[in-house]
mmCIF file of the N, C-alpha and C atoms, coordinates in Angstrom:
data_MODEL
# 
_entry.id   MODEL 
# 
loop_
_atom_site.group_PDB 
_atom_site.id 
_atom_site.type_symbol 
_atom_site.label_atom_id 
_atom_site.label_alt_id 
_atom_site.label_comp_id 
_atom_site.label_asym_id 
_atom_site.label_entity_id 
_atom_site.label_seq_id 
_atom_site.pdbx_PDB_ins_code 
_atom_site.Cartn_x 
_atom_site.Cartn_y 
_atom_site.Cartn_z 
_atom_site.occupancy 
_atom_site.B_iso_or_equiv 
_atom_site.pdbx_formal_charge 
_atom_site.auth_seq_id 
_atom_site.auth_comp_id 
_atom_site.auth_asym_id 
_atom_site.auth_atom_id 
_atom_site.pdbx_PDB_model_num 
ATOM 1   N N  . MET A 1 1  ? -17.911 18.042  6.013   1.00 0.00 ? 1  MET A N  1 
ATOM 2   C CA . MET A 1 1  ? -16.979 17.239  5.240   1.00 0.00 ? 1  MET A CA 1 
ATOM 3   C C  . MET A 1 1  ? -16.227 18.146  4.268   1.00 0.00 ? 1  MET A C  1 
ATOM 4   N N  . ASN A 1 2  ? -14.905 17.956  4.191   1.00 0.00 ? 2  ASN A N  1 
ATOM 5   C CA . ASN A 1 2  ? -14.079 18.731  3.282   1.00 0.00 ? 2  ASN A CA 1 
ATOM 6   C C  . ASN A 1 2  ? -13.873 17.925  2.004   1.00 0.00 ? 2  ASN A C  1 
ATOM 7   N N  . ASP A 1 3  ? -14.298 18.469  0.874   1.00 0.00 ? 3  ASP A N  1 
ATOM 8   C CA . ASP A 1 3  ? -14.179 17.732  -0.380  1.00 0.00 ? 3  ASP A CA 1 
ATOM 9   C C  . ASP A 1 3  ? -13.071 18.288  -1.271  1.00 0.00 ? 3  ASP A C  1 
ATOM 10  N N  . LYS A 1 4  ? -12.160 19.090  -0.704  1.00 0.00 ? 4  LYS A N  1 
ATOM 11  C CA . LYS A 1 4  ? -11.069 19.664  -1.482  1.00 0.00 ? 4  LYS A CA 1 
ATOM 12  C C  . LYS A 1 4  ? -9.736  19.293  -0.857  1.00 0.00 ? 4  LYS A C  1 
ATOM 13  N N  . VAL A 1 5  ? -8.773  19.051  -1.731  1.00 0.00 ? 5  VAL A N  1 
ATOM 14  C CA . VAL A 1 5  ? -7.419  18.745  -1.298  1.00 0.00 ? 5  VAL A CA 1 
ATOM 15  C C  . VAL A 1 5  ? -6.497  19.747  -1.974  1.00 0.00 ? 5  VAL A C  1 
ATOM 16  N N  . SER A 1 6  ? -5.571  20.284  -1.218  1.00 0.00 ? 6  SER A N  1 
ATOM 17  C CA . SER A 1 6  ? -4.620  21.243  -1.764  1.00 0.00 ? 6  SER A CA 1 
ATOM 18  C C  . SER A 1 6  ? -3.220  20.655  -1.701  1.00 0.00 ? 6  SER A C  1 
ATOM 19  N N  . LEU A 1 7  ? -2.532  20.650  -2.834  1.00 0.00 ? 7  LEU A N  1 
ATOM 20  C CA . LEU A 1 7  ? -1.177  20.119  -2.912  1.00 0.00 ? 7  LEU A CA 1 
ATOM 21  C C  . LEU A 1 7  ? -0.278  21.156  -3.574  1.00 0.00 ? 7  LEU A C  1 
ATOM 22  N N  . PHE A 1 8  ? 0.954   21.255  -3.108  1.00 0.00 ? 8  PHE A N  1 
ATOM 23  C CA . PHE A 1 8  ? 1.907   22.185  -3.697  1.00 0.00 ? 8  PHE A CA 1 
ATOM 24  C C  . PHE A 1 8  ? 2.540   21.506  -4.907  1.00 0.00 ? 8  PHE A C  1 
ATOM 25  N N  . ASP A 1 9  ? 2.138   21.924  -6.098  1.00 0.00 ? 9  ASP A N  1 
ATOM 26  C CA . ASP A 1 9  ? 2.510   21.286  -7.349  1.00 0.00 ? 9  ASP A CA 1 
ATOM 27  C C  . ASP A 1 9  ? 4.023   21.131  -7.543  1.00 0.00 ? 9  ASP A C  1 
ATOM 28  N N  . PRO A 1 10 ? 4.846   22.146  -7.277  1.00 0.00 ? 10 PRO A N  1 
ATOM 29  C CA . PRO A 1 10 ? 6.296   21.960  -7.475  1.00 0.00 ? 10 PRO A CA 1 
ATOM 30  C C  . PRO A 1 10 ? 6.877   20.809  -6.650  1.00 0.00 ? 10 PRO A C  1 
ATOM 31  N N  . ASP A 1 11 ? 6.362   20.593  -5.445  1.00 0.00 ? 11 ASP A N  1 
ATOM 32  C CA . ASP A 1 11 ? 6.846   19.468  -4.640  1.00 0.00 ? 11 ASP A CA 1 
ATOM 33  C C  . ASP A 1 11 ? 6.539   18.138  -5.312  1.00 0.00 ? 11 ASP A C  1 
ATOM 34  N N  . LEU A 1 12 ? 5.375   18.039  -5.919  1.00 0.00 ? 12 LEU A N  1 
ATOM 35  C CA . LEU A 1 12 ? 5.001   16.793  -6.602  1.00 0.00 ? 12 LEU A CA 1 
ATOM 36  C C  . LEU A 1 12 ? 5.908   16.534  -7.798  1.00 0.00 ? 12 LEU A C  1 
ATOM 37  N N  . HIS A 1 13 ? 6.180   17.571  -8.573  1.00 0.00 ? 13 HIS A N  1 
ATOM 38  C CA . HIS A 1 13 ? 7.036   17.401  -9.741  1.00 0.00 ? 13 HIS A CA 1 
ATOM 39  C C  . HIS A 1 13 ? 8.475   17.098  -9.345  1.00 0.00 ? 13 HIS A C  1 
ATOM 40  N N  . ARG A 1 14 ? 8.972   17.792  -8.343  1.00 0.00 ? 14 ARG A N  1 
ATOM 41  C CA . ARG A 1 14 ? 10.356  17.592  -7.910  1.00 0.00 ? 14 ARG A CA 1 
ATOM 42  C C  . ARG A 1 14 ? 10.563  16.146  -7.439  1.00 0.00 ? 14 ARG A C  1 
ATOM 43  N N  . ARG A 1 15 ? 9.598   15.622  -6.731  1.00 0.00 ? 15 ARG A N  1 
ATOM 44  C CA . ARG A 1 15 ? 9.707   14.262  -6.206  1.00 0.00 ? 15 ARG A CA 1 
ATOM 45  C C  . ARG A 1 15 ? 9.224   13.217  -7.211  1.00 0.00 ? 15 ARG A C  1 
ATOM 46  N N  . GLU A 1 16 ? 8.715   13.665  -8.362  1.00 0.00 ? 16 GLU A N  1 
ATOM 47  C CA . GLU A 1 16 ? 8.123   12.766  -9.353  1.00 0.00 ? 16 GLU A CA 1 
ATOM 48  C C  . GLU A 1 16 ? 7.100   11.855  -8.690  1.00 0.00 ? 16 GLU A C  1 
ATOM 49  N N  . ALA A 1 17 ? 6.247   12.462  -7.899  1.00 0.00 ? 17 ALA A N  1 
ATOM 50  C CA . ALA A 1 17 ? 5.258   11.723  -7.119  1.00 0.00 ? 17 ALA A CA 1 
ATOM 51  C C  . ALA A 1 17 ? 4.105   11.239  -7.995  1.00 0.00 ? 17 ALA A C  1 
ATOM 52  N N  . THR A 1 18 ? 3.535   10.144  -7.568  1.00 0.00 ? 18 THR A N  1 
ATOM 53  C CA . THR A 1 18 ? 2.339   9.603   -8.191  1.00 0.00 ? 18 THR A CA 1 
ATOM 54  C C  . THR A 1 18 ? 1.224   9.659   -7.163  1.00 0.00 ? 18 THR A C  1 
ATOM 55  N N  . ILE A 1 19 ? 0.082   10.152  -7.558  1.00 0.00 ? 19 ILE A N  1 
ATOM 56  C CA . ILE A 1 19 ? -1.057  10.236  -6.657  1.00 0.00 ? 19 ILE A CA 1 
ATOM 57  C C  . ILE A 1 19 ? -2.071  9.174   -7.080  1.00 0.00 ? 19 ILE A C  1 
ATOM 58  N N  . LEU A 1 20 ? -2.425  8.338   -6.126  1.00 0.00 ? 20 LEU A N  1 
ATOM 59  C CA . LEU A 1 20 ? -3.435  7.318   -6.369  1.00 0.00 ? 20 LEU A CA 1 
ATOM 60  C C  . LEU A 1 20 ? -4.607  7.581   -5.439  1.00 0.00 ? 20 LEU A C  1 
ATOM 61  N N  . ALA A 1 21 ? -5.777  7.293   -5.893  1.00 0.00 ? 21 ALA A N  1 
ATOM 62  C CA . ALA A 1 21 ? -6.960  7.492   -5.069  1.00 0.00 ? 21 ALA A CA 1 
ATOM 63  C C  . ALA A 1 21 ? -7.926  6.334   -5.289  1.00 0.00 ? 21 ALA A C  1 
ATOM 64  N N  . SER A 1 22 ? -8.828  6.205   -4.366  1.00 0.00 ? 22 SER A N  1 
ATOM 65  C CA . SER A 1 22 ? -9.860  5.194   -4.516  1.00 0.00 ? 22 SER A CA 1 
ATOM 66  C C  . SER A 1 22 ? -11.198 5.822   -4.156  1.00 0.00 ? 22 SER A C  1 
ATOM 67  N N  . ARG A 1 23 ? -12.234 5.134   -4.475  1.00 0.00 ? 23 ARG A N  1 
ATOM 68  C CA . ARG A 1 23 ? -13.558 5.676   -4.188  1.00 0.00 ? 23 ARG A CA 1 
ATOM 69  C C  . ARG A 1 23 ? -13.834 5.623   -2.698  1.00 0.00 ? 23 ARG A C  1 
ATOM 70  N N  . ASN A 1 24 ? -14.731 6.428   -2.279  1.00 0.00 ? 24 ASN A N  1 
ATOM 71  C CA . ASN A 1 24 ? -15.146 6.398   -0.878  1.00 0.00 ? 24 ASN A CA 1 
ATOM 72  C C  . ASN A 1 24 ? -15.988 5.161   -0.634  1.00 0.00 ? 24 ASN A C  1 
ATOM 73  N N  . SER A 1 25 ? -15.866 4.618   0.541   1.00 0.00 ? 25 SER A N  1 
ATOM 74  C CA . SER A 1 25 ? -16.733 3.522   0.934   1.00 0.00 ? 25 SER A CA 1 
ATOM 75  C C  . SER A 1 25 ? -17.153 3.739   2.380   1.00 0.00 ? 25 SER A C  1 
ATOM 76  N N  . THR A 1 26 ? -18.186 3.062   2.744   1.00 0.00 ? 26 THR A N  1 
ATOM 77  C CA . THR A 1 26 ? -18.748 3.265   4.080   1.00 0.00 ? 26 THR A CA 1 
ATOM 78  C C  . THR A 1 26 ? -18.050 2.355   5.092   1.00 0.00 ? 26 THR A C  1 
ATOM 79  N N  . PRO A 1 27 ? -18.153 2.685   6.382   1.00 0.00 ? 27 PRO A N  1 
ATOM 80  C CA . PRO A 1 27 ? -17.604 1.788   7.401   1.00 0.00 ? 27 PRO A CA 1 
ATOM 81  C C  . PRO A 1 27 ? -18.191 0.376   7.304   1.00 0.00 ? 27 PRO A C  1 
ATOM 82  N N  . ALA A 1 28 ? -19.454 0.273   6.957   1.00 0.00 ? 28 ALA A N  1 
ATOM 83  C CA . ALA A 1 28 ? -20.080 -1.046  6.818   1.00 0.00 ? 28 ALA A CA 1 
ATOM 84  C C  . ALA A 1 28 ? -19.434 -1.838  5.677   1.00 0.00 ? 28 ALA A C  1 
ATOM 85  N N  . GLU A 1 29 ? -19.113 -1.177  4.586   1.00 0.00 ? 29 GLU A N  1 
ATOM 86  C CA . GLU A 1 29 ? -18.448 -1.860  3.475   1.00 0.00 ? 29 GLU A CA 1 
ATOM 87  C C  . GLU A 1 29 ? -17.050 -2.319  3.875   1.00 0.00 ? 29 GLU A C  1 
ATOM 88  N N  . HIS A 1 30 ? -16.336 -1.483  4.615   1.00 0.00 ? 30 HIS A N  1 
ATOM 89  C CA . HIS A 1 30 ? -15.010 -1.877  5.103   1.00 0.00 ? 30 HIS A CA 1 
ATOM 90  C C  . HIS A 1 30 ? -15.118 -3.099  6.017   1.00 0.00 ? 30 HIS A C  1 
ATOM 91  N N  . ARG A 1 31 ? -16.076 -3.072  6.909   1.00 0.00 ? 31 ARG A N  1 
ATOM 92  C CA . ARG A 1 31 ? -16.268 -4.198  7.833   1.00 0.00 ? 31 ARG A CA 1 
ATOM 93  C C  . ARG A 1 31 ? -16.580 -5.473  7.058   1.00 0.00 ? 31 ARG A C  1 
ATOM 94  N N  . GLN A 1 32 ? -17.407 -5.363  6.025   1.00 0.00 ? 32 GLN A N  1 
ATOM 95  C CA . GLN A 1 32 ? -17.766 -6.538  5.221   1.00 0.00 ? 32 GLN A CA 1 
ATOM 96  C C  . GLN A 1 32 ? -16.525 -7.123  4.537   1.00 0.00 ? 32 GLN A C  1 
ATOM 97  N N  . VAL A 1 33 ? -15.691 -6.273  3.963   1.00 0.00 ? 33 VAL A N  1 
ATOM 98  C CA . VAL A 1 33 ? -14.475 -6.756  3.310   1.00 0.00 ? 33 VAL A CA 1 
ATOM 99  C C  . VAL A 1 33 ? -13.543 -7.401  4.332   1.00 0.00 ? 33 VAL A C  1 
ATOM 100 N N  . LEU A 1 34 ? -13.376 -6.771  5.493   1.00 0.00 ? 34 LEU A N  1 
ATOM 101 C CA . LEU A 1 34 ? -12.545 -7.364  6.540   1.00 0.00 ? 34 LEU A CA 1 
ATOM 102 C C  . LEU A 1 34 ? -13.087 -8.714  6.986   1.00 0.00 ? 34 LEU A C  1 
ATOM 103 N N  . ASP A 1 35 ? -14.403 -8.807  7.124   1.00 0.00 ? 35 ASP A N  1 
ATOM 104 C CA . ASP A 1 35 ? -15.022 -10.082 7.479   1.00 0.00 ? 35 ASP A CA 1 
ATOM 105 C C  . ASP A 1 35 ? -14.721 -11.153 6.424   1.00 0.00 ? 35 ASP A C  1 
ATOM 106 N N  . TYR A 1 36 ? -14.822 -10.783 5.140   1.00 0.00 ? 36 TYR A N  1 
ATOM 107 C CA . TYR A 1 36 ? -14.515 -11.724 4.061   1.00 0.00 ? 36 TYR A CA 1 
ATOM 108 C C  . TYR A 1 36 ? -13.053 -12.176 4.132   1.00 0.00 ? 36 TYR A C  1 
ATOM 109 N N  . MET A 1 37 ? -12.154 -11.235 4.398   1.00 0.00 ? 37 MET A N  1 
ATOM 110 C CA . MET A 1 37 ? -10.736 -11.574 4.495   1.00 0.00 ? 37 MET A CA 1 
ATOM 111 C C  . MET A 1 37 ? -10.476 -12.486 5.685   1.00 0.00 ? 37 MET A C  1 
ATOM 112 N N  . GLU A 1 38 ? -11.045 -12.147 6.831   1.00 0.00 ? 38 GLU A N  1 
ATOM 113 C CA . GLU A 1 38 ? -10.828 -12.936 8.039   1.00 0.00 ? 38 GLU A CA 1 
ATOM 114 C C  . GLU A 1 38 ? -11.422 -14.330 7.941   1.00 0.00 ? 38 GLU A C  1 
ATOM 115 N N  . SER A 1 39 ? -12.527 -14.468 7.236   1.00 0.00 ? 39 SER A N  1 
ATOM 116 C CA . SER A 1 39 ? -13.175 -15.771 7.109   1.00 0.00 ? 39 SER A CA 1 
ATOM 117 C C  . SER A 1 39 ? -12.588 -16.621 5.982   1.00 0.00 ? 39 SER A C  1 
ATOM 118 N N  . GLY A 1 40 ? -11.713 -16.037 5.170   1.00 0.00 ? 40 GLY A N  1 
ATOM 119 C CA . GLY A 1 40 ? -11.113 -16.774 4.068   1.00 0.00 ? 40 GLY A CA 1 
ATOM 120 C C  . GLY A 1 40 ? -11.890 -16.704 2.775   1.00 0.00 ? 40 GLY A C  1 
ATOM 121 N N  . ARG A 1 41 ? -12.994 -15.971 2.762   1.00 0.00 ? 41 ARG A N  1 
ATOM 122 C CA . ARG A 1 41 ? -13.773 -15.845 1.512   1.00 0.00 ? 41 ARG A CA 1 
ATOM 123 C C  . ARG A 1 41 ? -13.000 -15.056 0.467   1.00 0.00 ? 41 ARG A C  1 
ATOM 124 N N  . ILE A 1 42 ? -12.105 -14.193 0.915   1.00 0.00 ? 42 ILE A N  1 
ATOM 125 C CA . ILE A 1 42 ? -11.176 -13.506 0.019   1.00 0.00 ? 42 ILE A CA 1 
ATOM 126 C C  . ILE A 1 42 ? -9.787  -14.014 0.377   1.00 0.00 ? 42 ILE A C  1 
ATOM 127 N N  . ASP A 1 43 ? -9.097  -14.597 -0.582  1.00 0.00 ? 43 ASP A N  1 
ATOM 128 C CA . ASP A 1 43 ? -7.759  -15.134 -0.349  1.00 0.00 ? 43 ASP A CA 1 
ATOM 129 C C  . ASP A 1 43 ? -6.741  -14.011 -0.528  1.00 0.00 ? 43 ASP A C  1 
ATOM 130 N N  . VAL A 1 44 ? -6.088  -13.638 0.551   1.00 0.00 ? 44 VAL A N  1 
ATOM 131 C CA . VAL A 1 44 ? -5.106  -12.558 0.498   1.00 0.00 ? 44 VAL A CA 1 
ATOM 132 C C  . VAL A 1 44 ? -3.671  -13.089 0.578   1.00 0.00 ? 44 VAL A C  1 
ATOM 133 N N  . SER A 1 45 ? -3.502  -14.392 0.528   1.00 0.00 ? 45 SER A N  1 
ATOM 134 C CA . SER A 1 45 ? -2.174  -14.975 0.710   1.00 0.00 ? 45 SER A CA 1 
ATOM 135 C C  . SER A 1 45 ? -1.179  -14.531 -0.361  1.00 0.00 ? 45 SER A C  1 
ATOM 136 N N  . ALA A 1 46 ? -1.643  -14.206 -1.549  1.00 0.00 ? 46 ALA A N  1 
ATOM 137 C CA . ALA A 1 46 ? -0.735  -13.805 -2.620  1.00 0.00 ? 46 ALA A CA 1 
ATOM 138 C C  . ALA A 1 46 ? -0.384  -12.312 -2.569  1.00 0.00 ? 46 ALA A C  1 
ATOM 139 N N  . TRP A 1 47 ? -1.056  -11.547 -1.761  1.00 0.00 ? 47 TRP A N  1 
ATOM 140 C CA . TRP A 1 47 ? -0.819  -10.093 -1.740  1.00 0.00 ? 47 TRP A CA 1 
ATOM 141 C C  . TRP A 1 47 ? 0.576   -9.723  -1.278  1.00 0.00 ? 47 TRP A C  1 
ATOM 142 N N  . PRO A 1 48 ? 1.039   -10.221 -0.129  1.00 0.00 ? 48 PRO A N  1 
ATOM 143 C CA . PRO A 1 48 ? 2.427   -9.883  0.222   1.00 0.00 ? 48 PRO A CA 1 
ATOM 144 C C  . PRO A 1 48 ? 3.365   -10.653 -0.698  1.00 0.00 ? 48 PRO A C  1 
ATOM 145 N N  . THR A 1 49 ? 4.233   -9.949  -1.391  1.00 0.00 ? 49 THR A N  1 
ATOM 146 C CA . THR A 1 49 ? 5.159   -10.595 -2.309  1.00 0.00 ? 49 THR A CA 1 
ATOM 147 C C  . THR A 1 49 ? 6.574   -10.588 -1.780  1.00 0.00 ? 49 THR A C  1 
ATOM 148 N N  . GLU A 1 50 ? 6.784   -9.946  -0.654  1.00 0.00 ? 50 GLU A N  1 
ATOM 149 C CA . GLU A 1 50 ? 8.126   -9.861  -0.089  1.00 0.00 ? 50 GLU A CA 1 
ATOM 150 C C  . GLU A 1 50 ? 8.022   -9.679  1.417   1.00 0.00 ? 50 GLU A C  1 
ATOM 151 N N  . TYR A 1 51 ? 8.985   -10.259 2.118   1.00 0.00 ? 51 TYR A N  1 
ATOM 152 C CA . TYR A 1 51 ? 9.072   -10.130 3.569   1.00 0.00 ? 51 TYR A CA 1 
ATOM 153 C C  . TYR A 1 51 ? 10.466  -9.627  3.911   1.00 0.00 ? 51 TYR A C  1 
ATOM 154 N N  . ALA A 1 52 ? 10.566  -8.787  4.932   1.00 0.00 ? 52 ALA A N  1 
ATOM 155 C CA . ALA A 1 52 ? 11.869  -8.247  5.325   1.00 0.00 ? 52 ALA A CA 1 
ATOM 156 C C  . ALA A 1 52 ? 11.886  -7.963  6.816   1.00 0.00 ? 52 ALA A C  1 
ATOM 157 N N  . VAL A 1 53 ? 13.084  -7.962  7.354   1.00 0.00 ? 53 VAL A N  1 
ATOM 158 C CA . VAL A 1 53 ? 13.281  -7.522  8.734   1.00 0.00 ? 53 VAL A CA 1 
ATOM 159 C C  . VAL A 1 53 ? 13.789  -6.087  8.669   1.00 0.00 ? 53 VAL A C  1 
ATOM 160 N N  . PRO A 1 54 ? 13.572  -5.304  9.727   1.00 0.00 ? 54 PRO A N  1 
ATOM 161 C CA . PRO A 1 54 ? 13.969  -3.891  9.683   1.00 0.00 ? 54 PRO A CA 1 
ATOM 162 C C  . PRO A 1 54 ? 15.430  -3.676  9.283   1.00 0.00 ? 54 PRO A C  1 
ATOM 163 N N  . GLU A 1 55 ? 16.311  -4.568  9.697   1.00 0.00 ? 55 GLU A N  1 
ATOM 164 C CA . GLU A 1 55 ? 17.733  -4.404  9.393   1.00 0.00 ? 55 GLU A CA 1 
ATOM 165 C C  . GLU A 1 55 ? 18.032  -4.483  7.895   1.00 0.00 ? 55 GLU A C  1 
ATOM 166 N N  . LYS A 1 56 ? 17.149  -5.087  7.126   1.00 0.00 ? 56 LYS A N  1 
ATOM 167 C CA . LYS A 1 56 ? 17.367  -5.249  5.682   1.00 0.00 ? 56 LYS A CA 1 
ATOM 168 C C  . LYS A 1 56 ? 16.577  -4.247  4.833   1.00 0.00 ? 56 LYS A C  1 
ATOM 169 N N  . MET A 1 57 ? 15.794  -3.399  5.472   1.00 0.00 ? 57 MET A N  1 
ATOM 170 C CA . MET A 1 57 ? 14.927  -2.487  4.719   1.00 0.00 ? 57 MET A CA 1 
ATOM 171 C C  . MET A 1 57 ? 15.722  -1.563  3.799   1.00 0.00 ? 57 MET A C  1 
ATOM 172 N N  . GLU A 1 58 ? 16.766  -0.943  4.324   1.00 0.00 ? 58 GLU A N  1 
ATOM 173 C CA . GLU A 1 58 ? 17.531  0.005   3.507   1.00 0.00 ? 58 GLU A CA 1 
ATOM 174 C C  . GLU A 1 58 ? 18.146  -0.687  2.290   1.00 0.00 ? 58 GLU A C  1 
ATOM 175 N N  . GLN A 1 59 ? 18.637  -1.884  2.476   1.00 0.00 ? 59 GLN A N  1 
ATOM 176 C CA . GLN A 1 59 ? 19.246  -2.642  1.386   1.00 0.00 ? 59 GLN A CA 1 
ATOM 177 C C  . GLN A 1 59 ? 18.204  -3.033  0.333   1.00 0.00 ? 59 GLN A C  1 
ATOM 178 N N  . ARG A 1 60 ? 17.004  -3.398  0.758   1.00 0.00 ? 60 ARG A N  1 
ATOM 179 C CA . ARG A 1 60 ? 15.995  -3.918  -0.165  1.00 0.00 ? 60 ARG A CA 1 
ATOM 180 C C  . ARG A 1 60 ? 15.074  -2.842  -0.740  1.00 0.00 ? 60 ARG A C  1 
ATOM 181 N N  . PHE A 1 61 ? 15.092  -1.658  -0.162  1.00 0.00 ? 61 PHE A N  1 
ATOM 182 C CA . PHE A 1 61 ? 14.173  -0.603  -0.593  1.00 0.00 ? 61 PHE A CA 1 
ATOM 183 C C  . PHE A 1 61 ? 14.253  -0.291  -2.081  1.00 0.00 ? 61 PHE A C  1 
ATOM 184 N N  . PRO A 1 62 ? 15.442  -0.195  -2.692  1.00 0.00 ? 62 PRO A N  1 
ATOM 185 C CA . PRO A 1 62 ? 15.479  0.087   -4.137  1.00 0.00 ? 62 PRO A CA 1 
ATOM 186 C C  . PRO A 1 62 ? 14.683  -0.917  -4.971  1.00 0.00 ? 62 PRO A C  1 
ATOM 187 N N  . LYS A 1 63 ? 14.701  -2.185  -4.562  1.00 0.00 ? 63 LYS A N  1 
ATOM 188 C CA . LYS A 1 63 ? 13.920  -3.196  -5.289  1.00 0.00 ? 63 LYS A CA 1 
ATOM 189 C C  . LYS A 1 63 ? 12.435  -2.900  -5.175  1.00 0.00 ? 63 LYS A C  1 
ATOM 190 N N  . TRP A 1 64 ? 12.004  -2.452  -4.008  1.00 0.00 ? 64 TRP A N  1 
ATOM 191 C CA . TRP A 1 64 ? 10.584  -2.177  -3.798  1.00 0.00 ? 64 TRP A CA 1 
ATOM 192 C C  . TRP A 1 64 ? 10.095  -1.049  -4.690  1.00 0.00 ? 64 TRP A C  1 
ATOM 193 N N  . LEU A 1 65 ? 10.983  -0.166  -5.076  1.00 0.00 ? 65 LEU A N  1 
ATOM 194 C CA . LEU A 1 65 ? 10.610  0.959   -5.930  1.00 0.00 ? 65 LEU A CA 1 
ATOM 195 C C  . LEU A 1 65 ? 10.649  0.616   -7.414  1.00 0.00 ? 65 LEU A C  1 
ATOM 196 N N  . CYS A 1 66 ? 11.223  -0.522  -7.754  1.00 0.00 ? 66 CYS A N  1 
ATOM 197 C CA . CYS A 1 66 ? 11.367  -0.923  -9.151  1.00 0.00 ? 66 CYS A CA 1 
ATOM 198 C C  . CYS A 1 66 ? 10.136  -1.716  -9.594  1.00 0.00 ? 66 CYS A C  1 
ATOM 199 N N  . ARG A 1 67 ? 9.344   -1.123  -10.438 1.00 0.00 ? 67 ARG A N  1 
ATOM 200 C CA . ARG A 1 67 ? 8.107   -1.760  -10.891 1.00 0.00 ? 67 ARG A CA 1 
ATOM 201 C C  . ARG A 1 67 ? 8.369   -3.133  -11.516 1.00 0.00 ? 67 ARG A C  1 
ATOM 202 N N  . GLU A 1 68 ? 9.474   -3.245  -12.250 1.00 0.00 ? 68 GLU A N  1 
ATOM 203 C CA . GLU A 1 68 ? 9.787   -4.497  -12.930 1.00 0.00 ? 68 GLU A CA 1 
ATOM 204 C C  . GLU A 1 68 ? 10.056  -5.639  -11.945 1.00 0.00 ? 68 GLU A C  1 
ATOM 205 N N  . ALA A 1 69 ? 10.399  -5.329  -10.708 1.00 0.00 ? 69 ALA A N  1 
ATOM 206 C CA . ALA A 1 69 ? 10.674  -6.363  -9.711  1.00 0.00 ? 69 ALA A CA 1 
ATOM 207 C C  . ALA A 1 69 ? 9.406   -7.096  -9.292  1.00 0.00 ? 69 ALA A C  1 
ATOM 208 N N  . GLY A 1 70 ? 8.252   -6.487  -9.534  1.00 0.00 ? 70 GLY A N  1 
ATOM 209 C CA . GLY A 1 70 ? 6.983   -7.142  -9.243  1.00 0.00 ? 70 GLY A CA 1 
ATOM 210 C C  . GLY A 1 70 ? 6.604   -7.184  -7.775  1.00 0.00 ? 70 GLY A C  1 
ATOM 211 N N  . VAL A 1 71 ? 7.205   -6.332  -6.968  1.00 0.00 ? 71 VAL A N  1 
ATOM 212 C CA . VAL A 1 71 ? 6.852   -6.297  -5.553  1.00 0.00 ? 71 VAL A CA 1 
ATOM 213 C C  . VAL A 1 71 ? 5.524   -5.571  -5.397  1.00 0.00 ? 71 VAL A C  1 
ATOM 214 N N  . VAL A 1 72 ? 4.547   -6.261  -4.859  1.00 0.00 ? 72 VAL A N  1 
ATOM 215 C CA . VAL A 1 72 ? 3.218   -5.677  -4.674  1.00 0.00 ? 72 VAL A CA 1 
ATOM 216 C C  . VAL A 1 72 ? 3.081   -5.135  -3.264  1.00 0.00 ? 72 VAL A C  1 
ATOM 217 N N  . LYS A 1 73 ? 3.423   -5.947  -2.286  1.00 0.00 ? 73 LYS A N  1 
ATOM 218 C CA . LYS A 1 73 ? 3.315   -5.536  -0.893  1.00 0.00 ? 73 LYS A CA 1 
ATOM 219 C C  . LYS A 1 73 ? 4.412   -6.240  -0.111  1.00 0.00 ? 73 LYS A C  1 
ATOM 220 N N  . THR A 1 74 ? 5.107   -5.458  0.704   1.00 0.00 ? 74 THR A N  1 
ATOM 221 C CA . THR A 1 74 ? 6.163   -6.019  1.542   1.00 0.00 ? 74 THR A CA 1 
ATOM 222 C C  . THR A 1 74 ? 5.700   -5.999  2.990   1.00 0.00 ? 74 THR A C  1 
ATOM 223 N N  . ILE A 1 75 ? 5.939   -7.082  3.675   1.00 0.00 ? 75 ILE A N  1 
ATOM 224 C CA . ILE A 1 75 ? 5.626   -7.187  5.097   1.00 0.00 ? 75 ILE A CA 1 
ATOM 225 C C  . ILE A 1 75 ? 6.941   -7.027  5.861   1.00 0.00 ? 75 ILE A C  1 
ATOM 226 N N  . ILE A 1 76 ? 6.971   -6.088  6.808   1.00 0.00 ? 76 ILE A N  1 
ATOM 227 C CA . ILE A 1 76 ? 8.134   -5.897  7.658   1.00 0.00 ? 76 ILE A CA 1 
ATOM 228 C C  . ILE A 1 76 ? 7.881   -6.651  8.967   1.00 0.00 ? 76 ILE A C  1 
ATOM 229 N N  . ASP A 1 77 ? 8.774   -7.560  9.286   1.00 0.00 ? 77 ASP A N  1 
ATOM 230 C CA . ASP A 1 77 ? 8.641   -8.363  10.495  1.00 0.00 ? 77 ASP A CA 1 
ATOM 231 C C  . ASP A 1 77 ? 9.404   -7.678  11.628  1.00 0.00 ? 77 ASP A C  1 
ATOM 232 N N  . TRP A 1 78 ? 8.664   -7.031  12.516  1.00 0.00 ? 78 TRP A N  1 
ATOM 233 C CA . TRP A 1 78 ? 9.254   -6.288  13.629  1.00 0.00 ? 78 TRP A CA 1 
ATOM 234 C C  . TRP A 1 78 ? 9.435   -7.161  14.870  1.00 0.00 ? 78 TRP A C  1 
ATOM 235 N N  . SER A 1 79 ? 9.086   -8.437  14.795  1.00 0.00 ? 79 SER A N  1 
ATOM 236 C CA . SER A 1 79 ? 9.176   -9.281  15.996  1.00 0.00 ? 79 SER A CA 1 
ATOM 237 C C  . SER A 1 79 ? 10.594  -9.655  16.358  1.00 0.00 ? 79 SER A C  1 
# 
């Protein structure tokens, strides 16, 4: 297992990137959470806050980057 990550610092600053991380979890824990979501024990209906079709992505993308807009998760409908 590799426990080190290497990033080129100037690229991060130039792009004003934000790095987010989460704790490690086991495959069994992931399966349990998925089971809860699939069974409705965890309500995920409020998570997607925006829906878009691919043709509108470029137009709507600036809003997705604006924290004040309150967009948490966007679902792209490719159908």
